[in-house]
C-alpha positions as CSV (number, residue, x, y, z in Angstrom):
1,X,-189.2,79.8,-36.0
2,X,-192.5,79.4,-34.1
3,X,-193.4,81.9,-31.6
4,X,-194.1,80.5,-28.0
5,X,-197.6,81.2,-26.7
6,X,-197.3,83.2,-23.4
7,X,-198.2,81.1,-20.5
8,X,-201.3,82.3,-18.5
9,X,-201.2,83.0,-14.8
10,X,-203.2,80.0,-13.8
11,X,-201.1,77.6,-16.1
12,X,-198.0,79.0,-14.4
13,X,-199.5,78.3,-11.0
14,X,-200.5,74.8,-12.1
15,X,-196.8,74.3,-13.1
16,X,-195.8,75.3,-9.6
17,X,-198.0,72.8,-8.0
18,X,-201.4,74.5,-7.3
19,X,-204.7,75.6,-8.9
20,X,-206.2,78.9,-8.9
21,X,-208.4,79.5,-5.8
22,X,-208.3,83.1,-5.1
23,X,-209.6,86.2,-7.1
24,X,-206.7,88.4,-8.8
25,X,-208.3,91.6,-7.6
26,X,-205.0,93.4,-6.9
27,X,-203.5,95.6,-9.6
28,X,-199.8,96.6,-9.7
29,X,-200.7,100.1,-8.3
30,X,-202.7,98.6,-5.3
31,X,-199.9,96.2,-4.7
32,X,-197.3,98.9,-4.4
33,X,-199.7,100.9,-2.2
34,X,-200.0,97.9,0.1
35,X,-196.3,97.5,0.2
36,X,-195.4,101.0,1.0
37,X,-198.1,101.5,3.7
38,X,-197.3,97.9,5.2
39,X,-193.5,99.0,5.4
40,X,-194.5,102.5,6.5
41,X,-190.8,103.4,6.8
42,X,-191.0,107.2,7.5
43,X,-193.8,106.5,9.9
44,X,-191.6,103.7,11.7
45,X,-188.8,106.1,11.9
46,X,-190.8,108.5,14.0
47,X,-191.2,105.8,16.6
48,X,-187.7,104.8,16.8
49,X,-185.8,108.0,16.6
50,X,-185.4,108.6,20.4
51,X,-183.9,105.2,20.8
52,X,-181.7,105.7,17.7
53,X,-180.2,108.8,19.2
54,X,-178.9,107.1,22.3
55,X,-176.9,104.7,20.0
56,X,-174.5,107.1,18.4
57,X,-176.6,110.2,18.1
58,X,-178.0,111.8,14.9
59,X,-175.2,110.8,12.7
60,X,-175.7,107.1,13.7
61,X,-179.3,107.4,12.7
62,X,-178.5,109.2,9.2
63,X,-175.7,107.0,8.2
64,X,-177.2,103.7,9.5
65,X,-180.3,104.6,7.4
66,X,-178.2,104.9,4.2
67,X,-176.4,101.6,5.1
68,X,-179.7,99.7,5.8
69,X,-181.2,101.2,2.5
70,X,-178.5,99.7,0.5
71,X,-178.2,96.4,2.2
72,X,-182.0,96.1,1.9
73,X,-181.7,96.7,-1.9
74,X,-179.4,93.8,-2.3
75,X,-181.9,91.7,-0.4
76,X,-185.1,92.7,-2.3
77,X,-183.3,92.3,-5.7
78,X,-182.3,88.8,-4.7
79,X,-185.8,87.9,-3.5
80,X,-187.4,89.6,-6.4
81,X,-185.6,87.3,-8.9
82,X,-186.7,84.3,-7.0
83,X,-190.2,85.4,-6.8
84,X,-190.3,86.1,-10.5
85,X,-189.4,82.5,-11.1
86,X,-191.9,81.0,-8.5
87,X,-194.7,83.4,-8.0
88,X,-196.7,81.6,-5.4
89,X,-198.4,82.9,-2.1
90,X,-196.1,80.4,0.0
91,X,-193.2,82.6,-0.9
92,X,-189.9,81.8,1.0
93,X,-190.6,78.2,1.9
94,X,-191.8,77.4,-1.5
95,X,-188.7,78.9,-3.1
96,X,-186.5,76.9,-0.7
97,X,-188.4,73.6,-1.7
98,X,-187.7,74.4,-5.2
99,X,-184.1,75.3,-4.8
100,X,-182.7,72.6,-2.5
101,X,-181.6,69.0,-3.0
102,X,-184.2,66.3,-2.6
103,X,-182.3,64.8,0.4
104,X,-183.3,67.7,2.7
105,X,-185.9,69.6,0.5
106,X,-188.8,69.0,2.8
107,X,-187.0,69.8,5.9
108,X,-185.5,73.0,4.8
109,X,-188.7,74.0,3.3
110,X,-190.8,73.5,6.4
111,X,-188.5,75.3,8.8
112,X,-188.4,78.2,6.5
113,X,-192.0,78.4,6.2
114,X,-192.4,78.1,10.1
115,X,-189.9,80.9,10.8
116,X,-191.5,83.1,8.1
117,X,-194.9,82.8,9.7
118,X,-193.5,83.5,13.1
119,X,-191.7,86.5,12.0
120,X,-194.6,87.9,10.0
121,X,-197.1,87.3,13.0
122,X,-195.0,89.3,15.4
123,X,-194.3,92.0,12.8
124,X,-198.0,92.3,12.2
125,X,-198.7,92.4,16.0
126,X,-196.1,95.2,16.4
127,X,-198.0,97.3,13.9
128,X,-201.3,96.8,15.6
129,X,-199.6,97.4,19.0
130,X,-198.1,100.8,17.8
131,X,-201.4,101.9,16.3
132,X,-203.5,100.8,19.3
133,X,-201.1,102.6,21.7
134,X,-201.0,105.7,19.7
135,X,-204.8,105.9,19.7
136,X,-204.5,105.7,23.5
137,X,-201.7,108.3,23.5
138,X,-203.8,110.8,21.6
139,X,-206.2,110.9,24.5
140,X,-203.3,111.5,26.8
141,X,-202.1,114.2,24.5
142,X,-205.3,116.1,24.6
143,X,-206.0,115.4,28.3
144,X,-202.7,115.3,30.0
145,X,-204.0,116.2,33.5
146,X,-207.2,114.1,33.6
147,X,-206.3,111.0,31.8
148,X,-204.0,108.3,33.2
149,X,-203.4,105.5,30.7
150,X,-203.6,101.9,31.8
151,X,-202.4,98.7,30.6
152,X,-205.8,97.1,30.1
153,X,-207.1,100.0,28.2
154,X,-204.0,99.7,25.8
155,X,-204.9,96.0,25.3
156,X,-208.4,97.0,24.3
157,X,-206.9,99.6,21.7
158,X,-204.7,96.9,20.4
159,X,-207.6,94.4,20.0
160,X,-209.8,97.2,18.3
161,X,-207.0,97.4,15.7
162,X,-206.8,93.6,15.2
163,X,-210.7,93.4,15.0
164,X,-210.7,96.0,12.3
165,X,-207.9,94.2,10.4
166,X,-209.6,90.9,10.6
167,X,-213.0,92.1,9.7
168,X,-211.8,94.1,6.6
169,X,-209.7,91.0,5.4
170,X,-212.8,88.9,5.5
171,X,-215.8,90.9,4.7
172,X,-214.1,93.9,2.9
173,X,-211.8,91.7,0.7
174,X,-213.3,93.2,-2.4
175,X,-212.5,96.8,-1.5
176,X,-209.2,95.9,0.2
177,X,-207.2,96.9,-2.9
178,X,-208.9,100.3,-2.6
179,X,-208.3,100.6,1.1
180,X,-204.6,100.0,0.2
181,X,-204.5,102.6,-2.3
182,X,-206.1,105.1,0.2
183,X,-203.4,104.1,2.7
184,X,-200.8,104.6,0.2
185,X,-202.0,108.0,-0.7
186,X,-202.1,109.0,3.0
187,X,-198.6,107.6,3.4
188,X,-197.4,110.1,0.9
189,X,-199.5,113.1,1.8
190,X,-198.9,112.6,5.4
191,X,-195.3,112.6,4.9
192,X,-195.4,115.9,2.7
193,X,-197.7,117.6,5.4
194,X,-195.4,116.7,8.4
195,X,-192.2,117.5,6.7
196,X,-193.7,121.0,5.7
197,X,-194.7,121.7,9.3
198,X,-191.4,120.5,10.9
199,X,-189.4,122.4,8.2
200,X,-191.3,125.7,8.5
201,X,-192.0,125.8,12.3
202,X,-189.3,124.0,14.3
203,X,-186.1,125.3,15.8
204,X,-183.1,123.6,13.8
205,X,-180.1,121.7,15.0
206,X,-176.7,122.5,13.2
207,X,-175.6,120.5,10.3
208,X,-172.6,119.3,12.6
209,X,-175.3,117.9,15.1
210,X,-176.9,115.9,12.4
211,X,-173.9,114.7,10.4
212,X,-170.8,114.7,12.5
213,X,-171.4,114.9,16.3
214,X,-171.4,111.2,17.3
215,X,-172.8,110.6,20.8
216,X,-172.9,107.3,22.5
217,X,-175.1,107.1,25.6
218,X,-176.2,103.6,25.3
219,X,-173.6,102.3,28.0
220,X,-171.7,100.2,25.4
221,X,-168.0,100.8,25.9
222,X,-167.2,100.1,22.3
223,X,-168.5,102.9,20.0
224,X,-168.4,100.5,16.9
225,X,-170.7,98.0,18.9
226,X,-173.0,100.8,19.9
227,X,-173.2,102.0,16.3
228,X,-174.0,98.5,15.0
229,X,-176.6,98.0,17.6
230,X,-178.2,101.2,16.3
231,X,-178.8,99.4,13.0
232,X,-181.9,98.0,14.7
233,X,-183.7,101.2,14.6
234,X,-183.2,101.5,10.8
235,X,-183.8,97.8,9.9
236,X,-187.2,97.8,11.4
237,X,-188.6,100.4,9.2
238,X,-187.5,98.4,6.3
239,X,-189.2,95.2,7.0
240,X,-192.0,93.6,5.2
241,X,-191.1,94.0,1.5
242,X,-191.9,90.3,0.9
243,X,-195.6,90.9,1.3
244,X,-196.2,91.3,-2.5
245,X,-194.9,87.6,-3.2
246,X,-197.5,86.3,-0.8
247,X,-200.0,88.0,-2.9
248,X,-198.9,86.5,-6.2
249,X,-202.0,84.4,-6.7
250,X,-204.1,87.5,-6.4
251,X,-202.6,89.7,-9.0
252,X,-202.1,89.5,-13.0
253,X,-198.7,88.8,-14.4
254,X,-197.2,88.0,-10.9
255,X,-193.7,87.1,-12.4
256,X,-193.4,90.7,-13.7
257,X,-195.6,92.6,-11.2
258,X,-194.2,91.1,-7.9
259,X,-190.7,92.2,-8.5
260,X,-191.8,95.6,-9.6
261,X,-193.9,96.1,-6.4
262,X,-191.1,94.7,-4.2
263,X,-188.4,96.8,-5.6
264,X,-190.5,99.9,-6.3
265,X,-191.8,100.0,-2.7
266,X,-188.3,99.8,-1.2
267,X,-187.0,102.6,-3.5
268,X,-190.0,104.8,-2.9
269,X,-190.0,104.3,0.9
270,X,-186.2,104.5,1.1
271,X,-186.1,108.0,-0.7
272,X,-189.1,109.3,1.3
273,X,-187.7,107.9,4.5
274,X,-184.2,109.6,3.9
275,X,-185.7,113.0,3.5
276,X,-187.9,112.5,6.5
277,X,-184.9,111.3,8.6
278,X,-183.0,114.4,7.7
279,X,-185.8,116.7,8.4
280,X,-186.7,114.9,11.7
281,X,-183.0,115.1,13.0
282,X,-182.7,118.7,12.3
283,X,-186.0,119.4,14.1
284,X,-185.9,116.9,16.9
285,X,-185.0,119.6,19.5
286,X,-184.3,118.6,23.1
287,X,-184.0,114.7,23.5
288,X,-184.8,114.7,27.1
289,X,-188.2,116.5,26.8
290,X,-189.2,113.9,24.0
291,X,-188.0,111.0,26.2
292,X,-190.2,112.3,29.2
293,X,-193.4,112.7,27.2
294,X,-196.6,111.6,29.0
295,X,-197.7,110.1,25.7
296,X,-194.9,107.7,25.6
297,X,-194.3,108.5,22.0
298,X,-191.5,111.0,21.5
299,X,-192.7,111.9,18.1
300,X,-196.0,113.1,19.6
301,X,-194.2,115.4,22.0
302,X,-192.2,116.7,19.1
303,X,-195.2,117.5,17.1
304,X,-196.7,119.4,20.3
305,X,-193.5,121.2,20.9
306,X,-193.5,122.4,17.2
307,X,-197.0,123.3,16.7
308,X,-197.8,124.5,20.4
309,X,-201.2,122.8,19.9
310,X,-202.6,119.6,21.0
311,X,-205.1,119.8,18.2
312,X,-202.3,120.4,15.6
313,X,-200.2,117.7,17.0
314,X,-203.1,115.3,17.0
315,X,-203.8,115.8,13.3
316,X,-200.0,115.2,12.5
317,X,-200.1,112.2,14.7
318,X,-203.2,110.8,13.1
319,X,-201.4,110.5,9.8
320,X,-199.0,108.2,11.4
321,X,-201.5,106.3,13.4
322,X,-203.9,105.7,10.4
323,X,-201.1,104.2,8.4
324,X,-200.1,102.0,11.2
325,X,-203.7,100.7,11.2
326,X,-203.6,100.1,7.4
327,X,-200.1,98.5,7.8
328,X,-201.6,96.0,10.2
329,X,-204.4,95.1,7.8
330,X,-201.9,94.6,5.1
331,X,-199.9,92.4,7.4
332,X,-202.8,90.3,8.2
333,X,-203.5,89.9,4.5
334,X,-199.9,88.7,3.7
335,X,-199.4,86.6,6.8
336,X,-202.9,84.8,6.3
337,X,-201.8,84.1,2.7
338,X,-198.4,82.7,3.7
339,X,-200.1,80.5,6.5
340,X,-202.9,79.4,4.1
341,X,-200.3,78.3,1.3
342,X,-198.3,76.4,4.1
343,X,-201.5,74.6,5.2
344,X,-202.4,73.9,1.5
345,X,-199.0,72.0,1.3
346,X,-199.6,70.2,4.6
347,X,-197.4,72.2,6.6
348,X,-199.8,72.8,9.6
349,X,-201.8,70.8,12.0
350,X,-205.3,70.4,10.6
351,X,-204.0,71.6,7.4
352,X,-207.1,70.6,5.3
353,X,-209.4,72.8,7.6
354,X,-207.0,75.8,7.4
355,X,-206.4,75.6,3.8
356,X,-210.2,76.0,2.9
357,X,-211.1,79.0,0.8
358,X,-214.6,80.4,1.3
359,X,-216.5,79.7,-2.1
360,X,-218.4,82.9,-1.8
361,X,-215.8,85.4,-0.4
362,X,-212.7,83.8,-2.2
363,X,-210.8,84.4,1.0
364,X,-209.0,81.8,3.4
365,X,-211.4,82.7,6.2
366,X,-210.2,80.2,8.6
367,X,-206.7,81.4,8.4
368,X,-207.4,85.1,8.6
369,X,-209.4,84.4,11.8
370,X,-206.5,82.4,13.1
371,X,-204.0,85.0,12.4
372,X,-206.2,87.6,14.1
373,X,-206.8,85.4,17.2
374,X,-203.2,84.6,17.7
375,X,-202.4,88.3,17.8
376,X,-205.1,89.0,20.0
377,X,-203.9,86.3,22.5
378,X,-200.6,88.1,22.6
379,X,-202.5,91.0,24.2
380,X,-202.8,88.8,27.4
381,X,-199.1,88.8,27.6
382,X,-198.9,92.5,27.5
383,X,-201.6,92.6,30.2
384,X,-199.4,90.7,32.4
385,X,-196.0,92.1,31.4
386,X,-195.0,94.7,28.9
387,X,-191.5,93.3,29.0
388,X,-192.7,89.9,28.0
389,X,-194.8,91.3,25.3
390,X,-191.9,93.3,23.9
391,X,-189.7,90.3,24.1
392,X,-192.2,88.4,21.7
393,X,-192.2,91.4,19.4
394,X,-188.5,91.5,19.3
395,X,-188.5,88.3,17.1
396,X,-189.7,90.4,14.1
397,X,-186.2,91.2,12.7
398,X,-184.6,88.0,13.3
399,X,-187.6,85.9,12.1
400,X,-188.1,87.8,9.0
401,X,-184.4,88.1,8.2
402,X,-184.0,84.3,8.7
403,X,-186.8,83.7,6.2
404,X,-185.2,85.9,3.8
405,X,-181.6,84.4,3.9
406,X,-182.7,80.8,3.5
407,X,-184.0,81.1,-0.2
408,X,-181.1,83.6,-1.1
409,X,-178.4,81.0,0.0
410,X,-180.0,78.1,-1.7
411,X,-180.4,80.2,-4.9
412,X,-176.7,81.1,-4.7
413,X,-175.4,77.6,-4.0
414,X,-178.0,75.6,-6.1
415,X,-180.4,77.7,-8.1
416,X,-177.7,79.0,-10.4
417,X,-176.4,75.6,-11.4
418,X,-177.5,74.5,-14.9
419,X,-179.1,71.4,-13.4
420,X,-181.3,73.6,-11.3
421,X,-185.1,73.4,-11.7
422,X,-185.2,76.9,-13.1
423,X,-183.0,75.8,-16.0
424,X,-184.9,72.5,-16.4
425,X,-188.3,74.0,-17.4
426,X,-189.6,76.7,-15.2
427,X,-187.6,79.5,-16.9
428,X,-185.7,82.5,-15.3
429,X,-188.7,84.7,-14.8
430,X,-189.3,88.3,-16.0
431,X,-186.7,89.7,-13.6
432,X,-183.3,88.3,-13.8
433,X,-180.2,89.3,-12.3
434,X,-178.0,87.4,-14.7
435,X,-175.1,85.1,-14.2
436,X,-172.7,88.0,-13.6
437,X,-174.5,90.2,-11.1
438,X,-176.8,87.6,-9.7
439,X,-174.0,86.0,-7.4
440,X,-172.6,89.3,-6.5
441,X,-176.0,90.7,-5.4
442,X,-176.8,87.4,-3.6
443,X,-173.5,87.5,-1.6
444,X,-174.0,91.0,-0.6
445,X,-177.4,90.3,0.6
446,X,-176.4,87.4,2.6
447,X,-173.6,89.4,4.3
448,X,-176.1,92.1,5.2
449,X,-178.9,89.8,6.5
450,X,-176.0,88.0,8.7
451,X,-175.0,91.5,10.2
452,X,-178.7,92.3,10.7
453,X,-179.3,89.0,12.3
454,X,-176.4,88.9,14.7
455,X,-176.9,92.5,16.0
456,X,-180.6,92.1,16.3
457,X,-179.9,90.1,19.2
458,X,-177.8,92.6,21.2
459,X,-179.4,94.8,24.0
460,X,-179.7,98.4,22.9
461,X,-178.5,99.6,26.2
462,X,-176.2,98.9,29.1
463,X,-176.1,97.9,31.9
464,X,-178.5,95.1,30.9
465,X,-181.5,94.6,33.2
466,X,-184.4,92.2,32.9
467,X,-186.5,95.1,31.7
468,X,-184.2,96.2,28.9
469,X,-182.7,92.8,28.0
470,X,-183.1,91.7,24.2
471,X,-184.9,88.4,24.4
472,X,-185.3,87.9,20.7
473,X,-182.9,84.9,20.4
474,X,-184.9,83.4,23.4
475,X,-188.3,83.9,21.7
476,X,-187.1,82.8,18.3
477,X,-185.6,79.5,19.6
478,X,-188.7,78.8,21.6
479,X,-190.7,79.2,18.4
480,X,-188.4,76.9,16.4
481,X,-188.4,74.4,19.4
482,X,-192.2,74.3,19.2
483,X,-192.0,73.7,15.5
484,X,-189.5,71.2,15.9
485,X,-191.4,69.1,18.2
486,X,-194.5,69.2,15.9
487,X,-192.3,68.5,12.8
488,X,-190.4,65.6,14.3
489,X,-192.6,64.0,16.9
490,X,-196.2,65.0,16.2
491,X,-196.5,63.9,12.6
492,X,-195.5,67.2,10.8
493,X,-192.6,65.6,8.8
494,X,-194.8,62.7,7.6
495,X,-197.7,65.1,6.6
496,X,-195.6,67.8,4.8
497,X,-193.9,66.8,1.5
498,X,-193.9,70.3,0.1
499,X,-195.5,71.6,-3.2
500,X,-195.4,69.5,-6.2
501,X,-193.7,71.4,-9.0
502,X,-194.6,70.4,-12.5
503,X,-191.3,71.1,-14.6
504,X,-193.5,71.6,-17.7
505,X,-191.8,72.1,-21.1
506,X,-192.0,75.6,-22.4
507,X,-192.6,77.2,-19.0
């Protein structure tokens, strides 16, 4: 029996409708580091813990974290299987195009790509916003009586983070894998340092406070609804695990390495985040003092309360802020690659221009600049109204989850049929859930994503006011309306036909 010759990464990409244009500079290790620092799970928990405690108290955060961890594993396993079959930078929209019937293939693919880009843009902006305001808060922490933070200064800090991320993605592209590795190391070292300090120096709550004392101060009359709304605070720290698939064309053996990076990063961050959540809940102290912090960040007040030193608190806080900066840089990388791939397939206005890759830098410079500029423009919304700005950022969960659910649904309904493309020539990929467990995992993932999408639209507290209203459904529908106008009335449908997949024998 003849032995089949392994297909090269470049030939596999050709079979998926594209030619190699980017350098394959990322190793598996650097991609894992990019993923864990982009997700920044324990760091994100630091920012949401105070909000979480109002929706059910410490037990709600603890148990919701475990539920979210499990639900996320179902999703990442489902996406990893598809990414192993179709390892391209386009990710979700490319997968949908390959898995859906021809009658609505292009339309389903285009809208998946559009919502994916929207979700990634606001998710990326949220990381930059957090990092920028944390830098500003560090000034407040060290000068509480002489510095009064203003919104325009916060916008400048936000722009500084975005300028750094854009620059490093263009001119520092060769060292970007090393930057991601450094961020990954800081992610782990910072966790160890902060957990040690909190564990050794803070006053501790009782075990019953952390694990059994449910407390609903959110204003929701139904405790179950309050608990489910509290899921938002544990879903956000787990977003972004699809980043590795958008760098498929920049790493060797993507059919194997993308699933390893996606699954590995969720498992690493999930375990680290669980340990951190437990330590944080035991060490959180008085909630009122955290919420009334002049810094605007309860975790900074906690560090100050525990260490008794602004300098010590600043060092601990910087561990989180620097990873948030790295997370934004990684988000710009991932979002620009998704958008570039979408333009390459004719999905955007002026697609030919945005699909260009610099012949010297081997980077889609135009798209990196657009991703950075769009996020900078959001800063003007913050300057005018922080409520409006937060409304835009609220789209992150709904947008990302909507882009995750589409390919999983089509994989379950069409992709597992024997007539599907994966059985007609592309092969099942290096990571395969199999005919028995594949549908089970897919269904569990879909159920989880639907729960997350529904409750991501609920206000976190009641009574609802214009300031605390959850506008994510309004923002998401607005984004989809803009896309729909372009697609149906401004030539998008005519221009976009999707990737041309070559179902070659032996692949």
